[in-house]
C-alpha positions as protocol buffer text, in pm:
chain_id: "A"
residue {
  index: 1
  type: UNK
  ca { x: 15786 y: 22659 z: 12506 }
}
residue {
  index: 2
  type: UNK
  ca { x: 15592 y: 22572 z: 12820 }
}
residue {
  index: 3
  type: UNK
  ca { x: 15261 y: 22398 z: 12857 }
}
residue {
  index: 4
  type: UNK
  ca { x: 14980 y: 22623 z: 12977 }
}
residue {
  index: 5
  type: UNK
  ca { x: 14793 y: 22494 z: 13281 }
}
residue {
  index: 6
  type: UNK
  ca { x: 14457 y: 22644 z: 13376 }
}
residue {
  index: 7
  type: UNK
  ca { x: 14421 y: 22761 z: 13736 }
}
residue {
  index: 8
  type: UNK
  ca { x: 14102 y: 22664 z: 13926 }
}
residue {
  index: 9
  type: UNK
  ca { x: 14007 y: 23032 z: 13962 }
}
residue {
  index: 10
  type: UNK
  ca { x: 14015 y: 23074 z: 13582 }
}
residue {
  index: 11
  type: UNK
  ca { x: 13772 y: 22790 z: 13515 }
}
residue {
  index: 12
  type: UNK
  ca { x: 13441 y: 22889 z: 13355 }
}
residue {
  index: 13
  type: UNK
  ca { x: 13173 y: 22619 z: 13353 }
}
residue {
  index: 14
  type: UNK
  ca { x: 12883 y: 22640 z: 13108 }
}
residue {
  index: 15
  type: UNK
  ca { x: 12537 y: 22483 z: 13133 }
}
residue {
  index: 16
  type: UNK
  ca { x: 12427 y: 22239 z: 12862 }
}
residue {
  index: 17
  type: UNK
  ca { x: 12090 y: 22072 z: 12794 }
}
residue {
  index: 18
  type: UNK
  ca { x: 12073 y: 21746 z: 12600 }
}
residue {
  index: 19
  type: UNK
  ca { x: 11752 y: 21575 z: 12486 }
}
residue {
  index: 20
  type: UNK
  ca { x: 11783 y: 21196 z: 12522 }
}
residue {
  index: 21
  type: UNK
  ca { x: 11466 y: 21098 z: 12337 }
}
residue {
  index: 22
  type: UNK
  ca { x: 11545 y: 20808 z: 12102 }
}
residue {
  index: 23
  type: UNK
  ca { x: 11920 y: 20832 z: 12168 }
}
residue {
  index: 24
  type: UNK
  ca { x: 12141 y: 20528 z: 12234 }
}
residue {
  index: 25
  type: UNK
  ca { x: 12236 y: 20525 z: 12604 }
}
residue {
  index: 26
  type: UNK
  ca { x: 12603 y: 20425 z: 12571 }
}
residue {
  index: 27
  type: UNK
  ca { x: 12685 y: 20686 z: 12308 }
}
residue {
  index: 28
  type: UNK
  ca { x: 12516 y: 20959 z: 12508 }
}
residue {
  index: 29
  type: UNK
  ca { x: 12690 y: 20850 z: 12830 }
}
residue {
  index: 30
  type: UNK
  ca { x: 13029 y: 20863 z: 12659 }
}
residue {
  index: 31
  type: UNK
  ca { x: 12965 y: 21215 z: 12530 }
}
residue {
  index: 32
  type: UNK
  ca { x: 12833 y: 21336 z: 12867 }
}
residue {
  index: 33
  type: UNK
  ca { x: 13128 y: 21190 z: 13061 }
}
residue {
  index: 34
  type: UNK
  ca { x: 13370 y: 21367 z: 12830 }
}
residue {
  index: 35
  type: UNK
  ca { x: 13175 y: 21692 z: 12871 }
}
residue {
  index: 36
  type: UNK
  ca { x: 13163 y: 21661 z: 13252 }
}
residue {
  index: 37
  type: UNK
  ca { x: 13541 y: 21610 z: 13271 }
}
residue {
  index: 38
  type: UNK
  ca { x: 13614 y: 21903 z: 13038 }
}
residue {
  index: 39
  type: UNK
  ca { x: 13801 y: 21697 z: 12780 }
}
residue {
  index: 40
  type: UNK
  ca { x: 13612 y: 21870 z: 12498 }
}
residue {
  index: 41
  type: UNK
  ca { x: 13806 y: 22191 z: 12567 }
}
residue {
  index: 42
  type: UNK
  ca { x: 14139 y: 22289 z: 12412 }
}
residue {
  index: 43
  type: UNK
  ca { x: 14270 y: 22405 z: 12750 }
}
residue {
  index: 44
  type: UNK
  ca { x: 14192 y: 22076 z: 12930 }
}
residue {
  index: 45
  type: UNK
  ca { x: 14392 y: 22035 z: 13249 }
}
residue {
  index: 46
  type: UNK
  ca { x: 14365 y: 21697 z: 13427 }
}
residue {
  index: 47
  type: UNK
  ca { x: 14374 y: 21829 z: 13785 }
}
residue {
  index: 48
  type: UNK
  ca { x: 14124 y: 22118 z: 13737 }
}
residue {
  index: 49
  type: UNK
  ca { x: 13746 y: 22093 z: 13708 }
}
residue {
  index: 50
  type: UNK
  ca { x: 13680 y: 22249 z: 13366 }
}
residue {
  index: 51
  type: UNK
  ca { x: 13368 y: 22045 z: 13287 }
}
residue {
  index: 52
  type: UNK
  ca { x: 13024 y: 22178 z: 13213 }
}
residue {
  index: 53
  type: UNK
  ca { x: 12700 y: 22136 z: 13405 }
}
residue {
  index: 54
  type: UNK
  ca { x: 12497 y: 21886 z: 13200 }
}
residue {
  index: 55
  type: UNK
  ca { x: 12117 y: 21860 z: 13216 }
}
residue {
  index: 56
  type: UNK
  ca { x: 11966 y: 21557 z: 13040 }
}
residue {
  index: 57
  type: UNK
  ca { x: 11593 y: 21562 z: 12969 }
}
residue {
  index: 58
  type: UNK
  ca { x: 11365 y: 21281 z: 12846 }
}
residue {
  index: 59
  type: UNK
  ca { x: 11594 y: 21015 z: 12996 }
}
residue {
  index: 60
  type: UNK
  ca { x: 11300 y: 20773 z: 13017 }
}
residue {
  index: 61
  type: UNK
  ca { x: 11285 y: 20774 z: 12636 }
}
residue {
  index: 62
  type: UNK
  ca { x: 11651 y: 20678 z: 12584 }
}
residue {
  index: 63
  type: UNK
  ca { x: 11710 y: 20351 z: 12399 }
}
residue {
  index: 64
  type: UNK
  ca { x: 11928 y: 20048 z: 12464 }
}
residue {
  index: 65
  type: UNK
  ca { x: 12042 y: 19851 z: 12159 }
}
residue {
  index: 66
  type: UNK
  ca { x: 12034 y: 19479 z: 12105 }
}
residue {
  index: 67
  type: UNK
  ca { x: 11904 y: 19261 z: 12387 }
}
residue {
  index: 68
  type: UNK
  ca { x: 12032 y: 19482 z: 12666 }
}
residue {
  index: 69
  type: UNK
  ca { x: 11683 y: 19555 z: 12802 }
}
residue {
  index: 70
  type: UNK
  ca { x: 11652 y: 19187 z: 12887 }
}
residue {
  index: 71
  type: UNK
  ca { x: 12012 y: 19070 z: 12935 }
}
residue {
  index: 72
  type: UNK
  ca { x: 12188 y: 19364 z: 13107 }
}
residue {
  index: 73
  type: UNK
  ca { x: 12181 y: 19313 z: 13483 }
}
residue {
  index: 74
  type: UNK
  ca { x: 12258 y: 19573 z: 13751 }
}
residue {
  index: 75
  type: UNK
  ca { x: 12378 y: 19436 z: 14085 }
}
residue {
  index: 76
  type: UNK
  ca { x: 12373 y: 19598 z: 14429 }
}
residue {
  index: 77
  type: UNK
  ca { x: 12440 y: 19468 z: 14777 }
}
residue {
  index: 78
  type: UNK
  ca { x: 12245 y: 19545 z: 15094 }
}
residue {
  index: 79
  type: UNK
  ca { x: 12547 y: 19500 z: 15318 }
}
residue {
  index: 80
  type: UNK
  ca { x: 12407 y: 19191 z: 15489 }
}
residue {
  index: 81
  type: UNK
  ca { x: 12528 y: 18834 z: 15421 }
}
residue {
  index: 82
  type: UNK
  ca { x: 12362 y: 18698 z: 15109 }
}
residue {
  index: 83
  type: UNK
  ca { x: 12215 y: 19040 z: 15035 }
}
residue {
  index: 84
  type: UNK
  ca { x: 12297 y: 19070 z: 14667 }
}
residue {
  index: 85
  type: UNK
  ca { x: 12011 y: 19209 z: 14459 }
}
residue {
  index: 86
  type: UNK
  ca { x: 11979 y: 19226 z: 14083 }
}
residue {
  index: 87
  type: UNK
  ca { x: 11759 y: 19412 z: 13840 }
}
residue {
  index: 88
  type: UNK
  ca { x: 11747 y: 19403 z: 13461 }
}
residue {
  index: 89
  type: UNK
  ca { x: 11781 y: 19719 z: 13259 }
}
residue {
  index: 90
  type: UNK
  ca { x: 11428 y: 19670 z: 13125 }
}
residue {
  index: 91
  type: UNK
  ca { x: 11276 y: 19655 z: 13472 }
}
residue {
  index: 92
  type: UNK
  ca { x: 11458 y: 19974 z: 13572 }
}
residue {
  index: 93
  type: UNK
  ca { x: 11357 y: 20157 z: 13251 }
}
residue {
  index: 94
  type: UNK
  ca { x: 10993 y: 20057 z: 13304 }
}
residue {
  index: 95
  type: UNK
  ca { x: 11007 y: 20126 z: 13677 }
}
residue {
  index: 96
  type: UNK
  ca { x: 10981 y: 20431 z: 13897 }
}
residue {
  index: 97
  type: UNK
  ca { x: 11326 y: 20583 z: 13824 }
}
residue {
  index: 98
  type: UNK
  ca { x: 11415 y: 20518 z: 13456 }
}
residue {
  index: 99
  type: UNK
  ca { x: 11685 y: 20788 z: 13462 }
}
residue {
  index: 100
  type: UNK
  ca { x: 11907 y: 20566 z: 13680 }
}
residue {
  index: 101
  type: UNK
  ca { x: 12018 y: 20360 z: 13379 }
}
residue {
  index: 102
  type: UNK
  ca { x: 12166 y: 20670 z: 13216 }
}
residue {
  index: 103
  type: UNK
  ca { x: 12316 y: 20789 z: 13546 }
}
residue {
  index: 104
  type: UNK
  ca { x: 12486 y: 20451 z: 13599 }
}
residue {
  index: 105
  type: UNK
  ca { x: 12623 y: 20452 z: 13244 }
}
residue {
  index: 106
  type: UNK
  ca { x: 12777 y: 20797 z: 13290 }
}
residue {
  index: 107
  type: UNK
  ca { x: 12915 y: 20714 z: 13635 }
}
residue {
  index: 108
  type: UNK
  ca { x: 13090 y: 20403 z: 13502 }
}
residue {
  index: 109
  type: UNK
  ca { x: 13260 y: 20610 z: 13232 }
}
residue {
  index: 110
  type: UNK
  ca { x: 13408 y: 20852 z: 13486 }
}
residue {
  index: 111
  type: UNK
  ca { x: 13747 y: 20781 z: 13652 }
}
residue {
  index: 112
  type: UNK
  ca { x: 13726 y: 20578 z: 13971 }
}
residue {
  index: 113
  type: UNK
  ca { x: 13826 y: 20678 z: 14324 }
}
residue {
  index: 114
  type: UNK
  ca { x: 13892 y: 21045 z: 14269 }
}
residue {
  index: 115
  type: UNK
  ca { x: 13748 y: 21336 z: 14461 }
}
residue {
  index: 116
  type: UNK
  ca { x: 13769 y: 21544 z: 14142 }
}
residue {
  index: 117
  type: UNK
  ca { x: 13563 y: 21293 z: 13943 }
}
residue {
  index: 118
  type: UNK
  ca { x: 13300 y: 21283 z: 14220 }
}
residue {
  index: 119
  type: UNK
  ca { x: 13279 y: 21662 z: 14203 }
}
residue {
  index: 120
  type: UNK
  ca { x: 13250 y: 21648 z: 13823 }
}
residue {
  index: 121
  type: UNK
  ca { x: 12981 y: 21379 z: 13839 }
}
residue {
  index: 122
  type: UNK
  ca { x: 12786 y: 21603 z: 14079 }
}
residue {
  index: 123
  type: UNK
  ca { x: 12733 y: 21846 z: 13792 }
}
residue {
  index: 124
  type: UNK
  ca { x: 12509 y: 21596 z: 13611 }
}
residue {
  index: 125
  type: UNK
  ca { x: 12132 y: 21636 z: 13637 }
}
residue {
  index: 126
  type: UNK
  ca { x: 11905 y: 21379 z: 13473 }
}
residue {
  index: 127
  type: UNK
  ca { x: 11526 y: 21415 z: 13442 }
}
residue {
  index: 128
  type: UNK
  ca { x: 11286 y: 21152 z: 13305 }
}
residue {
  index: 129
  type: UNK
  ca { x: 11054 y: 21412 z: 13149 }
}
residue {
  index: 130
  type: UNK
  ca { x: 11093 y: 21717 z: 12927 }
}
residue {
  index: 131
  type: UNK
  ca { x: 11086 y: 21988 z: 13194 }
}
residue {
  index: 132
  type: UNK
  ca { x: 11373 y: 22088 z: 13424 }
}
residue {
  index: 133
  type: UNK
  ca { x: 11423 y: 22362 z: 13685 }
}
residue {
  index: 134
  type: UNK
  ca { x: 11747 y: 22503 z: 13534 }
}
residue {
  index: 135
  type: UNK
  ca { x: 11612 y: 22758 z: 13287 }
}
residue {
  index: 136
  type: UNK
  ca { x: 11750 y: 23045 z: 13499 }
}
residue {
  index: 137
  type: UNK
  ca { x: 12105 y: 22934 z: 13413 }
}
residue {
  index: 138
  type: UNK
  ca { x: 12034 y: 22992 z: 13039 }
}
residue {
  index: 139
  type: UNK
  ca { x: 12166 y: 22651 z: 12930 }
}
residue {
  index: 140
  type: UNK
  ca { x: 12296 y: 22597 z: 12580 }
}
residue {
  index: 141
  type: UNK
  ca { x: 12099 y: 22331 z: 12387 }
}
residue {
  index: 142
  type: UNK
  ca { x: 12317 y: 22061 z: 12231 }
}
residue {
  index: 143
  type: UNK
  ca { x: 12157 y: 21861 z: 11950 }
}
residue {
  index: 144
  type: UNK
  ca { x: 12328 y: 21529 z: 12021 }
}
residue {
  index: 145
  type: UNK
  ca { x: 12093 y: 21335 z: 11795 }
}
residue {
  index: 146
  type: UNK
  ca { x: 12207 y: 21501 z: 11474 }
}
residue {
  index: 147
  type: UNK
  ca { x: 12583 y: 21474 z: 11542 }
}
residue {
  index: 148
  type: UNK
  ca { x: 12595 y: 21118 z: 11403 }
}
residue {
  index: 149
  type: UNK
  ca { x: 12335 y: 20889 z: 11251 }
}
residue {
  index: 150
  type: UNK
  ca { x: 12446 y: 20608 z: 11486 }
}
residue {
  index: 151
  type: UNK
  ca { x: 12339 y: 20812 z: 11790 }
}
residue {
  index: 152
  type: UNK
  ca { x: 11976 y: 20726 z: 11717 }
}
residue {
  index: 153
  type: UNK
  ca { x: 11862 y: 20366 z: 11717 }
}
residue {
  index: 154
  type: UNK
  ca { x: 11727 y: 20258 z: 11378 }
}
residue {
  index: 155
  type: UNK
  ca { x: 11366 y: 20145 z: 11397 }
}
């Protein structure tokens, strides 16, 4: 018996819409990273891009648990000596681009230093509001909230 390996020409990528309102960021990022890589499929092949195009709406309304809004720090460097900058997750969520917290969480759950993972990450689209320009692709709506009670932060 031989193992079946999907060829790149045989890959069919679907479009998926996920509503992030009230959803825990880490749990959603884990699910999205798995969906982008194609690991949810029975015919998963590590060297072929079988992942879906994922559209996340209402990313500004996603929730961080515990004290992460205050304590979680994102670092970046300008490239100049002493040019390290930091921002808390709360300041980013309340700032101009709140979807970047969710994008960073998904990116850090993807494999590092791989041209295939960069291609797979490119199929992620995150929007802070409820509207998106991908209705022509007829995306399938995934109700992530109802999959597990832990996906939604308890009030």
